[in-house]
MDAnalysis code that builds the backbone (N, CA, C; Angstrom):
import MDAnalysis as mda
import numpy as np

u = mda.Universe.empty(663, n_residues=221, atom_resindex=np.repeat(np.arange(221), 3), trajectory=True)
u.add_TopologyAttr("name", ["N", "CA", "C"] * 221)
u.add_TopologyAttr("resid", np.arange(1, 222))
u.add_TopologyAttr("resname", ["MET", "ASN", "ALA", "ARG", "ARG", "HIS", "GLN", "THR", "PHE", "LEU", "TYR", "HIS", "LEU", "ILE", "SER", "VAL", "GLU", "LEU", "ILE", "LEU", "VAL", "ARG", "HIS", "ALA", "LEU", "PRO", "ILE", "ARG", "ARG", "GLU", "VAL", "THR", "GLU", "GLY", "ALA", "ALA", "ASP", "PRO", "GLU", "LEU", "SER", "VAL", "ASP", "GLY", "LEU", "ALA", "GLN", "ALA", "GLN", "HIS", "PHE", "ALA", "ASN", "TYR", "MET", "ALA", "LEU", "GLU", "HIS", "ILE", "ASP", "ALA", "ILE", "TYR", "SER", "SER", "PRO", "MET", "LYS", "ARG", "ALA", "VAL", "GLN", "THR", "ALA", "GLU", "PRO", "LEU", "ALA", "THR", "ILE", "LYS", "SER", "MET", "THR", "THR", "VAL", "ILE", "VAL", "ASP", "GLY", "VAL", "ALA", "GLU", "PHE", "ASP", "GLN", "HIS", "SER", "ASN", "GLU", "TYR", "ILE", "PRO", "VAL", "GLU", "GLU", "LEU", "LYS", "ALA", "ASN", "ASN", "ASP", "PRO", "ARG", "TRP", "LYS", "GLU", "LEU", "MET", "GLU", "GLY", "GLY", "PHE", "GLY", "LEU", "HIS", "GLU", "ASP", "PRO", "THR", "GLU", "PHE", "ASN", "GLU", "ARG", "VAL", "PHE", "GLU", "SER", "LEU", "GLU", "LYS", "ILE", "ILE", "ASN", "GLU", "ASN", "ARG", "GLY", "GLY", "ARG", "VAL", "VAL", "VAL", "THR", "CYS", "HIS", "GLY", "GLY", "VAL", "ILE", "ASN", "SER", "TYR", "LEU", "ALA", "ARG", "VAL", "LEU", "ASP", "LEU", "PRO", "SER", "ASN", "LYS", "GLY", "GLN", "PHE", "PHE", "TYR", "PRO", "ASN", "TYR", "THR", "SER", "ILE", "HIS", "ARG", "VAL", "ALA", "ALA", "SER", "SER", "ALA", "GLY", "HIS", "ARG", "SER", "ILE", "LEU", "SER", "VAL", "ASN", "GLU", "THR", "SER", "HIS", "LEU", "ARG", "GLY", "THR", "GLY", "LEU", "PRO", "ILE", "GLY", "LEU", "PHE", "ASN", "GLY"])
u.atoms.positions = np.array([
    [93.831, 84.571, 76.917],
    [93.480, 84.526, 78.034],
    [92.093, 85.524, 78.273],
    [90.893, 84.939, 78.636],
    [89.745, 85.810, 78.655],
    [89.820, 86.866, 79.671],
    [88.993, 87.831, 79.560],
    [88.835, 89.001, 80.556],
    [88.924, 88.622, 81.972],
    [88.164, 87.684, 82.351],
    [88.017, 87.325, 83.739],
    [89.326, 86.569, 84.360],
    [89.942, 85.750, 83.569],
    [91.149, 85.144, 83.993],
    [92.254, 86.120, 83.905],
    [92.241, 87.189, 83.087],
    [93.124, 88.243, 82.879],
    [93.109, 89.069, 84.297],
    [91.946, 89.469, 84.610],
    [91.727, 90.073, 85.825],
    [92.204, 89.381, 87.053],
    [91.846, 87.973, 87.190],
    [92.303, 87.183, 88.331],
    [93.746, 87.212, 88.366],
    [94.352, 87.111, 87.200],
    [95.942, 87.009, 86.932],
    [96.455, 88.342, 87.644],
    [96.030, 89.385, 87.144],
    [96.409, 90.801, 87.661],
    [96.351, 90.855, 89.119],
    [95.117, 90.418, 89.680],
    [94.896, 90.461, 91.122],
    [95.853, 89.721, 91.925],
    [96.310, 88.733, 91.561],
    [97.248, 87.970, 92.250],
    [98.693, 88.487, 92.077],
    [98.812, 89.205, 91.160],
    [100.188, 89.818, 90.874],
    [100.465, 91.099, 91.898],
    [99.256, 91.778, 92.170],
    [99.326, 92.993, 92.980],
    [99.435, 92.745, 94.346],
    [100.574, 93.219, 94.969],
    [100.747, 92.915, 96.359],
    [100.655, 94.066, 97.321],
    [100.650, 95.229, 96.776],
    [100.338, 96.421, 97.446],
    [99.703, 97.427, 96.688],
    [98.696, 98.082, 97.205],
    [98.046, 99.349, 96.711],
    [98.718, 100.475, 97.543],
    [99.280, 101.221, 96.897],
    [99.963, 102.397, 97.362],
    [99.335, 103.803, 97.031],
    [98.755, 104.338, 98.068],
    [97.851, 105.600, 97.868],
    [98.669, 106.781, 98.297],
    [99.022, 107.466, 97.262],
    [99.856, 108.825, 97.598],
    [98.801, 110.006, 97.794],
    [98.906, 110.864, 98.785],
    [97.993, 111.829, 98.912],
    [98.724, 113.136, 99.229],
    [98.334, 114.200, 98.306],
    [98.945, 115.314, 98.547],
    [98.354, 116.089, 99.775],
    [99.212, 116.819, 100.348],
    [98.675, 117.583, 101.648],
    [97.320, 118.422, 101.385],
    [96.714, 118.896, 102.351],
    [95.613, 119.916, 102.326],
    [96.395, 121.316, 102.228],
    [95.575, 122.242, 102.027],
    [95.929, 123.651, 101.949],
    [96.624, 124.251, 103.083],
    [97.894, 124.629, 103.094],
    [98.549, 125.307, 104.246],
    [98.562, 126.833, 104.125],
    [98.935, 127.264, 105.305],
    [98.978, 128.853, 105.374],
    [100.358, 129.297, 104.516],
    [100.303, 130.608, 104.280],
    [101.510, 131.215, 103.750],
    [102.359, 131.454, 104.946],
    [103.729, 131.130, 104.805],
    [104.669, 131.595, 105.901],
    [106.023, 131.793, 105.402],
    [106.586, 132.968, 105.764],
    [107.777, 133.401, 105.357],
    [108.673, 133.706, 106.655],
    [109.754, 133.293, 106.949],
    [110.550, 133.401, 108.135],
    [111.873, 133.773, 107.719],
    [112.585, 134.483, 108.703],
    [113.979, 134.883, 108.430],
    [115.101, 133.834, 108.878],
    [114.731, 132.978, 109.672],
    [115.491, 132.014, 110.134],
    [114.836, 130.593, 110.122],
    [115.553, 129.540, 109.635],
    [114.904, 128.084, 109.778],
    [114.001, 127.974, 108.599],
    [113.348, 126.848, 108.696],
    [112.442, 126.325, 107.783],
    [111.066, 126.887, 108.005],
    [110.397, 127.178, 106.840],
    [108.965, 127.775, 107.189],
    [108.105, 126.878, 107.641],
    [108.003, 125.581, 107.085],
    [107.247, 124.488, 107.527],
    [105.736, 124.844, 107.985],
    [104.975, 125.324, 107.241],
    [103.660, 125.906, 107.692],
    [102.602, 124.582, 107.963],
    [101.839, 125.116, 108.858],
    [100.785, 124.213, 109.139],
    [99.470, 124.400, 108.335],
    [98.379, 123.604, 108.326],
    [97.211, 123.693, 107.538],
    [96.464, 125.054, 107.818],
    [95.884, 125.588, 106.821],
    [94.896, 126.657, 106.888],
    [93.622, 126.100, 107.379],
    [92.613, 127.014, 107.738],
    [91.330, 126.656, 108.152],
    [90.745, 125.751, 107.047],
    [90.963, 126.321, 105.828],
    [90.294, 125.471, 104.766],
    [90.977, 124.085, 104.615],
    [92.346, 124.092, 104.978],
    [93.129, 122.947, 104.692],
    [92.531, 121.879, 105.851],
    [92.317, 122.222, 107.018],
    [91.814, 121.277, 108.082],
    [90.661, 120.730, 107.656],
    [89.683, 121.540, 107.006],
    [88.374, 121.055, 106.412],
    [88.640, 120.045, 105.299],
    [89.568, 120.332, 104.521],
    [89.837, 119.391, 103.347],
    [90.332, 118.122, 103.919],
    [91.241, 118.069, 104.838],
    [91.747, 116.855, 105.432],
    [90.745, 116.016, 106.043],
    [89.653, 116.628, 106.615],
    [88.554, 115.839, 107.400],
    [87.720, 115.376, 106.319],
    [87.578, 116.054, 105.256],
    [86.657, 115.514, 103.966],
    [87.300, 114.264, 103.377],
    [88.757, 114.295, 103.322],
    [89.500, 113.276, 102.828],
    [89.308, 111.967, 103.622],
    [89.410, 112.182, 105.037],
    [89.434, 111.183, 106.095],
    [87.821, 110.593, 105.880],
    [86.891, 111.331, 105.867],
    [85.564, 110.708, 105.763],
    [85.462, 109.864, 104.488],
    [85.940, 110.334, 103.374],
    [85.852, 109.568, 102.096],
    [86.636, 108.191, 102.172],
    [87.745, 108.239, 102.958],
    [88.579, 107.082, 102.776],
    [88.067, 106.149, 104.025],
    [87.074, 106.428, 104.800],
    [86.737, 105.827, 106.111],
    [86.251, 104.430, 105.774],
    [85.653, 104.182, 104.652],
    [85.086, 102.747, 104.412],
    [86.060, 101.954, 103.727],
    [87.293, 102.333, 103.231],
    [88.287, 101.679, 102.661],
    [89.134, 100.999, 103.850],
    [89.427, 99.569, 103.544],
    [90.434, 98.966, 104.402],
    [91.783, 99.697, 104.174],
    [92.373, 99.950, 105.141],
    [93.766, 100.564, 105.149],
    [94.611, 99.765, 106.161],
    [95.896, 99.238, 105.763],
    [96.739, 98.499, 106.769],
    [97.775, 99.345, 107.416],
    [98.116, 100.577, 106.734],
    [99.106, 101.448, 107.300],
    [98.894, 102.908, 106.809],
    [99.265, 103.855, 107.736],
    [99.318, 105.239, 107.173],
    [100.666, 105.918, 107.546],
    [101.271, 106.444, 106.485],
    [102.679, 107.011, 106.533],
    [102.394, 108.531, 106.231],
    [103.375, 109.355, 106.556],
    [103.329, 110.701, 106.266],
    [104.969, 111.326, 106.149],
    [104.919, 112.328, 105.436],
    [106.070, 113.203, 105.397],
    [106.357, 113.797, 106.761],
    [107.356, 114.175, 107.253],
    [107.543, 114.901, 108.568],
    [106.938, 116.302, 108.373],
    [106.753, 116.902, 107.402],
    [106.338, 118.218, 107.419],
    [104.873, 118.625, 107.734],
    [104.692, 119.434, 108.524],
    [103.339, 119.702, 109.479],
    [102.165, 119.687, 108.385],
    [102.161, 120.198, 107.239],
    [101.060, 120.193, 106.435],
    [100.757, 118.739, 106.043],
    [101.743, 117.809, 105.890],
    [101.419, 116.367, 105.585],
    [101.014, 115.615, 106.679],
    [101.582, 115.994, 107.929],
    [101.194, 115.179, 109.252],
    [99.800, 115.613, 109.496],
    [99.385, 116.933, 109.492],
    [98.144, 117.291, 109.673],
    [97.001, 116.777, 108.780],
    [97.380, 116.493, 107.530],
    [96.549, 115.925, 106.685],
    [96.189, 114.416, 107.045],
    [97.153, 113.684, 107.571],
    [97.094, 112.314, 107.980],
    [96.297, 112.165, 109.217],
    [96.309, 113.196, 110.077],
    [95.674, 113.152, 111.573],
    [94.103, 112.660, 111.370],
    [93.359, 113.309, 110.764],
    [91.835, 112.824, 110.719],
    [91.568, 111.332, 110.336],
    [92.298, 110.846, 109.254],
    [92.173, 109.562, 108.822],
    [92.740, 108.557, 109.940],
    [93.908, 109.010, 110.514],
    [94.549, 108.075, 111.506],
    [93.507, 107.958, 112.828],
    [92.894, 109.167, 113.125],
    [91.909, 109.234, 114.245],
    [90.740, 108.193, 113.888],
    [90.236, 108.218, 112.791],
    [89.046, 107.483, 112.304],
    [89.294, 105.890, 112.254],
    [90.533, 105.744, 111.756],
    [90.972, 104.312, 111.818],
    [91.713, 103.712, 113.001],
    [91.792, 104.504, 114.076],
    [92.489, 104.259, 115.343],
    [93.995, 103.721, 115.018],
    [94.631, 104.416, 114.217],
    [95.960, 104.048, 113.802],
    [96.884, 105.035, 114.169],
    [98.352, 104.780, 113.997],
    [99.290, 105.547, 114.326],
    [99.956, 105.877, 113.043],
    [100.207, 107.211, 112.795],
    [100.965, 107.510, 111.493],
    [102.518, 107.188, 111.740],
    [103.000, 106.594, 110.609],
    [104.345, 106.409, 110.744],
    [105.182, 107.600, 109.734],
    [106.020, 108.365, 110.549],
    [106.723, 109.438, 109.732],
    [107.885, 108.857, 108.862],
    [108.031, 109.226, 107.644],
    [109.093, 108.927, 106.761],
    [109.855, 110.148, 106.241],
    [110.910, 110.420, 106.710],
    [111.759, 111.624, 106.296],
    [112.117, 111.683, 104.919],
    [112.041, 110.409, 104.258],
    [112.420, 110.378, 102.643],
    [111.140, 110.883, 101.591],
    [110.065, 111.310, 102.248],
    [108.892, 111.690, 101.402],
    [108.653, 113.003, 101.741],
    [109.559, 113.807, 102.307],
    [109.504, 115.102, 102.573],
    [109.617, 116.023, 101.116],
    [109.207, 117.129, 101.076],
    [109.201, 117.920, 99.809],
    [110.582, 118.451, 99.585],
    [110.832, 118.719, 98.314],
    [112.275, 119.269, 97.860],
    [112.534, 120.457, 98.616],
    [111.329, 121.363, 99.177],
    [111.495, 122.546, 99.664],
    [111.428, 122.601, 101.132],
    [111.868, 121.345, 101.792],
    [111.593, 121.226, 103.158],
    [112.477, 122.005, 104.010],
    [113.606, 122.576, 103.463],
    [114.484, 123.577, 104.379],
    [114.323, 125.078, 103.880],
    [113.322, 125.390, 103.072],
    [113.036, 126.633, 102.638],
    [112.580, 127.458, 103.810],
    [112.930, 128.843, 103.602],
    [112.448, 129.635, 104.653],
    [111.013, 130.357, 104.358],
    [110.422, 129.911, 103.164],
    [109.216, 130.460, 102.747],
    [108.446, 129.387, 102.129],
    [107.092, 129.573, 102.410],
    [106.051, 128.667, 101.651],
    [104.820, 129.666, 101.228],
    [104.703, 129.766, 99.941],
    [103.703, 130.590, 99.367],
    [102.838, 129.594, 98.518],
    [101.700, 129.378, 98.723],
    [100.850, 128.471, 97.871],
    [100.857, 128.760, 96.412],
    [100.893, 127.784, 95.540],
    [101.041, 128.117, 94.119],
    [100.141, 128.829, 93.683],
    [98.774, 128.931, 94.102],
    [97.725, 129.890, 93.518],
    [98.120, 131.210, 93.660],
    [98.824, 131.511, 94.931],
    [99.139, 132.922, 94.965],
    [100.328, 133.228, 94.047],
    [101.152, 132.411, 93.759],
    [102.228, 132.625, 92.767],
    [101.635, 132.861, 91.382],
    [100.679, 132.138, 91.034],
    [100.017, 132.242, 89.681],
    [99.014, 133.671, 89.741],
    [98.318, 133.811, 90.833],
    [97.792, 135.211, 90.784],
    [98.690, 136.388, 90.632],
    [99.715, 136.362, 91.293],
    [100.695, 137.399, 91.236],
    [101.811, 137.507, 90.074],
    [101.679, 136.418, 89.281],
    [102.662, 136.307, 88.065],
    [103.834, 136.195, 88.474],
    [104.124, 135.651, 89.670],
    [105.471, 135.393, 90.362],
    [106.396, 134.482, 89.290],
    [107.667, 135.125, 89.178],
    [108.628, 134.384, 88.347],
    [108.781, 132.715, 88.785],
    [108.354, 132.383, 90.201],
    [108.626, 131.008, 90.492],
    [107.277, 130.331, 90.000],
    [106.339, 130.765, 89.785],
    [105.230, 130.222, 89.119],
    [105.625, 129.635, 87.864],
    [106.329, 130.594, 87.026],
    [106.771, 130.070, 85.650],
    [107.757, 129.100, 85.720],
    [108.684, 129.199, 86.653],
    [109.616, 127.893, 87.007],
    [109.013, 126.749, 87.120],
    [107.949, 126.690, 88.107],
    [107.264, 125.274, 88.450],
    [106.669, 124.846, 87.083],
    [105.901, 125.798, 86.323],
    [105.212, 125.255, 85.222],
    [106.045, 124.700, 84.160],
    [107.289, 125.183, 84.133],
    [108.472, 124.673, 83.221],
    [109.252, 123.500, 83.772],
    [108.663, 122.917, 85.069],
    [109.334, 121.737, 85.488],
    [110.417, 122.053, 86.406],
    [110.643, 123.317, 87.015],
    [111.635, 123.515, 87.797],
    [111.510, 123.016, 89.228],
    [112.797, 122.723, 89.801],
    [112.664, 122.352, 91.253],
    [113.094, 123.579, 92.127],
    [113.544, 124.742, 91.535],
    [114.171, 125.635, 92.316],
    [115.530, 125.310, 92.683],
    [116.073, 125.985, 93.712],
    [117.417, 125.656, 94.243],
    [117.497, 125.011, 95.458],
    [116.545, 124.276, 95.972],
    [116.394, 123.770, 97.262],
    [116.995, 122.336, 97.183],
    [116.896, 121.657, 96.281],
    [117.645, 120.215, 96.447],
    [117.944, 119.743, 94.985],
    [119.043, 118.964, 94.936],
    [119.554, 118.449, 93.655],
    [118.324, 117.493, 93.183],
    [117.838, 117.586, 91.851],
    [116.641, 116.917, 91.450],
    [116.893, 115.323, 91.519],
    [118.386, 115.131, 91.003],
    [118.626, 113.525, 91.078],
    [118.623, 112.854, 92.440],
    [119.069, 113.623, 93.393],
    [119.039, 113.038, 94.840],
    [117.609, 113.295, 95.379],
    [116.807, 114.178, 95.072],
    [115.471, 114.213, 95.370],
    [114.684, 113.038, 94.900],
    [114.859, 112.854, 93.502],
    [114.085, 111.705, 92.963],
    [114.511, 110.348, 93.461],
    [115.760, 110.087, 93.747],
    [116.380, 108.838, 94.391],
    [115.824, 108.611, 95.745],
    [115.784, 109.674, 96.620],
    [115.238, 109.355, 97.958],
    [113.726, 109.290, 97.900],
    [113.027, 109.849, 97.176],
    [111.651, 109.558, 97.165],
    [111.266, 108.221, 96.595],
    [111.954, 107.740, 95.456],
    [111.863, 106.399, 95.046],
    [112.130, 105.299, 96.079],
    [113.425, 105.448, 96.708],
    [113.776, 104.545, 97.673],
    [112.874, 104.369, 98.781],
    [112.323, 105.666, 99.207],
    [111.469, 105.495, 100.370],
    [110.266, 104.850, 100.239],
    [109.535, 105.092, 98.961],
    [108.256, 104.617, 98.656],
    [108.402, 103.104, 98.499],
    [109.439, 102.757, 97.784],
    [109.734, 101.359, 97.593],
    [109.847, 100.479, 98.863],
    [110.703, 101.114, 99.833],
    [110.678, 100.658, 101.033],
    [109.331, 100.379, 101.725],
    [108.446, 101.335, 101.685],
    [107.217, 101.374, 102.344],
    [106.380, 100.044, 101.619],
    [106.574, 100.016, 100.268],
    [105.880, 98.847, 99.526],
    [106.379, 97.463, 99.984],
    [107.630, 97.378, 100.060],
    [108.204, 96.096, 100.497],
    [107.908, 95.747, 101.944],
    [107.642, 96.651, 102.773],
    [107.156, 96.391, 104.220],
    [105.676, 96.237, 104.247],
    [105.034, 96.221, 103.213],
    [103.604, 96.146, 103.457],
    [102.906, 95.218, 102.330],
    [103.669, 94.049, 102.222],
    [103.063, 93.039, 101.027],
    [101.740, 92.641, 101.408],
    [101.025, 92.701, 100.303],
    [99.537, 92.226, 100.474],
    [98.593, 93.403, 101.066],
    [99.112, 94.682, 101.253],
    [98.357, 95.560, 101.913],
    [97.947, 96.771, 101.053],
    [97.196, 97.527, 101.843],
    [96.850, 99.005, 101.196],
    [97.414, 99.914, 102.123],
    [98.245, 100.891, 101.639],
    [98.820, 101.830, 102.435],
    [98.738, 103.394, 102.045],
    [98.483, 104.366, 102.833],
    [98.451, 105.606, 102.456],
    [99.496, 106.497, 102.855],
    [100.037, 107.227, 102.006],
    [101.072, 108.150, 102.303],
    [100.698, 109.531, 102.170],
    [100.678, 110.274, 103.033],
    [100.360, 111.825, 102.747],
    [101.804, 112.629, 102.567],
    [101.688, 113.247, 101.629],
    [103.178, 113.854, 101.093],
    [102.852, 115.197, 100.420],
    [103.591, 115.207, 99.183],
    [103.645, 116.527, 98.384],
    [103.543, 116.495, 96.917],
    [103.281, 117.461, 96.399],
    [103.147, 117.552, 94.806],
    [104.480, 117.094, 94.164],
    [105.557, 117.514, 94.701],
    [106.832, 117.114, 94.008],
    [107.102, 115.682, 94.264],
    [106.921, 115.128, 95.431],
    [107.079, 113.875, 95.710],
    [106.130, 112.913, 94.773],
    [104.770, 113.286, 94.728],
    [103.905, 112.419, 93.846],
    [104.320, 112.555, 92.327],
    [104.741, 113.721, 91.778],
    [105.205, 113.935, 90.580],
    [106.483, 112.952, 90.308],
    [107.522, 112.961, 91.113],
    [108.572, 112.261, 91.098],
    [108.420, 110.820, 90.983],
    [107.516, 110.142, 91.799],
    [107.330, 108.612, 91.744],
    [106.528, 108.339, 90.547],
    [105.444, 109.085, 90.236],
    [104.523, 108.666, 89.008],
    [105.429, 108.956, 87.784],
    [106.341, 109.941, 87.666],
    [107.107, 110.084, 86.639],
    [107.964, 108.758, 86.469],
    [108.507, 108.263, 87.527],
    [109.352, 107.068, 87.381],
    [108.535, 105.883, 86.969],
    [107.230, 105.792, 87.472],
    [106.341, 104.711, 86.962],
    [106.054, 104.629, 85.552],
    [106.043, 106.099, 85.049],
    [105.684, 106.179, 83.780],
    [106.814, 106.283, 82.746],
    [108.083, 106.334, 83.361],
    [109.337, 106.368, 82.757],
    [109.595, 107.564, 81.891],
    [109.127, 108.668, 82.624],
    [109.353, 110.007, 81.979],
    [110.787, 110.575, 82.367],
    [111.308, 111.512, 81.606],
    [112.525, 111.952, 81.980],
    [112.697, 112.549, 83.414],
    [113.749, 112.103, 84.304],
    [113.752, 112.438, 85.542],
    [114.223, 113.823, 85.882],
    [114.512, 114.622, 84.782],
    [115.085, 116.082, 84.964],
    [114.074, 117.041, 84.793],
    [112.831, 116.740, 84.608],
    [111.783, 117.667, 84.167],
    [110.846, 118.138, 85.182],
    [111.277, 117.907, 86.437],
    [110.621, 118.344, 87.494],
    [109.047, 117.757, 87.647],
    [108.067, 118.769, 87.691],
    [106.702, 118.478, 87.903],
    [106.009, 118.371, 86.634],
    [105.477, 117.422, 86.313],
    [104.741, 117.212, 84.922],
    [103.306, 117.486, 85.004],
    [102.821, 117.447, 86.180],
    [101.162, 117.787, 86.380],
    [101.204, 118.321, 87.725],
    [99.878, 118.943, 87.972],
    [99.608, 119.560, 89.272],
    [98.634, 118.584, 90.017],
    [99.076, 118.067, 91.149],
    [98.126, 117.503, 92.183],
    [97.280, 118.378, 92.936],
    [96.013, 118.277, 92.956],
    [95.245, 119.062, 93.776],
    [95.298, 118.802, 95.405],
    [94.917, 119.625, 96.052],
    [95.036, 119.495, 97.568],
    [94.043, 118.297, 97.881],
    [94.689, 117.470, 98.696],
    [94.278, 116.149, 99.338],
    [93.897, 115.193, 98.007],
    [94.415, 115.382, 97.056],
    [94.139, 114.522, 95.798],
    [94.766, 113.181, 96.028],
    [93.946, 112.120, 95.562],
    [94.396, 110.615, 95.841],
    [95.037, 110.093, 94.593],
    [96.176, 109.486, 94.539],
    [96.805, 108.959, 93.465],
    [97.224, 107.437, 93.758],
    [96.658, 106.466, 93.095],
    [96.709, 105.077, 93.576],
    [97.811, 104.298, 92.444],
    [98.623, 103.553, 93.103],
    [99.489, 102.764, 92.367],
    [99.521, 101.435, 92.775],
    [99.280, 100.435, 91.791],
    [99.388, 99.048, 92.095],
    [100.910, 98.557, 91.946],
    [101.376, 98.061, 93.021],
    [102.679, 97.455, 93.008],
    [102.637, 96.010, 93.211],
    [103.144, 95.193, 92.208],
    [103.094, 93.783, 92.030],
    [104.276, 93.191, 92.605],
    [104.194, 91.936, 93.060],
    [105.272, 91.300, 93.678],
    [106.346, 91.052, 92.717],
    [105.993, 91.115, 91.372],
    [107.209, 90.936, 90.309],
    [107.809, 92.225, 90.190],
    [107.449, 93.328, 90.767],
    [108.252, 94.488, 90.567],
    [107.423, 95.523, 89.623],
    [106.225, 95.104, 89.057],
    [105.725, 95.943, 88.231],
    [104.973, 97.115, 88.983],
    [104.893, 98.283, 88.356],
    [104.174, 99.289, 88.925],
    [103.113, 99.892, 87.913],
    [101.774, 100.035, 88.317],
    [100.884, 100.506, 87.501],
    [99.988, 101.577, 88.259],
    [99.819, 102.599, 87.366],
    [98.884, 103.790, 87.943],
    [97.528, 103.484, 87.649],
    [96.707, 103.276, 89.039],
    [95.226, 103.252, 88.838],
    [94.374, 104.222, 88.740],
    [95.056, 105.370, 89.466],
    [94.007, 106.681, 89.336],
    [95.007, 107.822, 89.717],
    [94.556, 108.867, 89.148],
    [95.225, 110.110, 89.443],
    [94.584, 111.371, 89.690],
    [94.840, 112.132, 90.672],
    [93.939, 113.268, 91.195],
    [92.636, 113.140, 91.407],
    [92.236, 112.079, 92.250],
    [90.809, 111.866, 92.727],
    [90.428, 113.019, 93.758],
    [89.463, 113.739, 93.554],
    [89.208, 114.832, 94.362],
    [87.774, 114.910, 94.606],
    [86.826, 113.765, 94.410],
    [85.476, 113.874, 94.485],
    [84.996, 114.329, 95.868],
    [85.808, 114.002, 97.023],
    [85.601, 114.265, 98.387],
    [85.592, 115.848, 98.523],
    [85.969, 116.546, 97.561],
    [85.803, 118.152, 97.789],
    [84.755, 118.676, 96.936],
    [84.171, 117.981, 95.935],
    [83.237, 118.493, 95.098],
    [82.025, 118.921, 95.966],
    [81.537, 120.132, 95.717],
    [80.226, 120.698, 96.251],
    [80.536, 121.112, 97.665],
    [81.707, 121.104, 98.163],
    [82.209, 121.489, 99.579],
    [82.327, 123.179, 99.682],
    [82.455, 123.672, 98.612],
    [82.919, 124.963, 98.497],
    [84.358, 125.327, 98.901],
    [85.138, 124.170, 99.207],
    [86.498, 124.411, 99.504],
    [87.379, 124.472, 98.403],
    [88.475, 125.125, 98.446],
    [89.298, 125.200, 97.225],
    [89.919, 123.820, 96.918],
    [90.077, 123.616, 95.658],
    [90.640, 122.218, 95.236],
    [91.992, 122.395, 94.761],
    [92.333, 123.333, 93.976],
    [93.678, 123.582, 93.532],
    [93.804, 124.706, 92.520],
    [94.625, 124.485, 91.471],
    [94.729, 125.546, 90.365],
    [93.459, 125.547, 89.686],
    [92.815, 124.376, 89.335],
    [91.814, 124.068, 88.472],
    [90.495, 123.494, 89.331],
    [89.786, 124.379, 89.803],
    [88.759, 123.948, 90.865],
    [87.536, 123.101, 90.191],
    [87.221, 123.490, 88.867],
    [86.316, 122.707, 88.142],
    [84.816, 122.846, 88.795],
])
């Protein structure tokens, strides 16, 4: 099969382009009761707007979000530009959704916090059973794919969610936690074919933040 025919063959197999987006930078929050669930910081709101402007020229059929504030607020500027309603999906919430604290990972690293070491070693913490987390993420994203045949969909979510789903696509061990670091508002594209095949098209797209002076993540480059 020549290259052109091969490209055409792959095009017809791809039924959904799933675009996973990590939320923008939230504030630090620690509470004594209930979940921390922080909103975006000033820089985070700016990151979300840059992300929306970057995606504005792409055709998008649906926008989904985790119920957590930092993910919902990341989706809002894009939803406004596209005049679309964001659909909330509980199954793509982060594994720490019930935690009473949220500390940006950059702060953990800067302070040499033991939780930083745990994350870098693939830990999930004590927030949720890893197997249950991985299964709910996979089932939720596959449901979104099945509901959007032939479309391009955006899902604003979390680093753990993105790690979980991409690890499944790559057939990596499911008990290793996070195997890479997604930057803030980073874009991760997956081609989902009607035959059930899943292929990663891109990882950690952050060109929309280059030159803005805004933080990108652990490795600002």
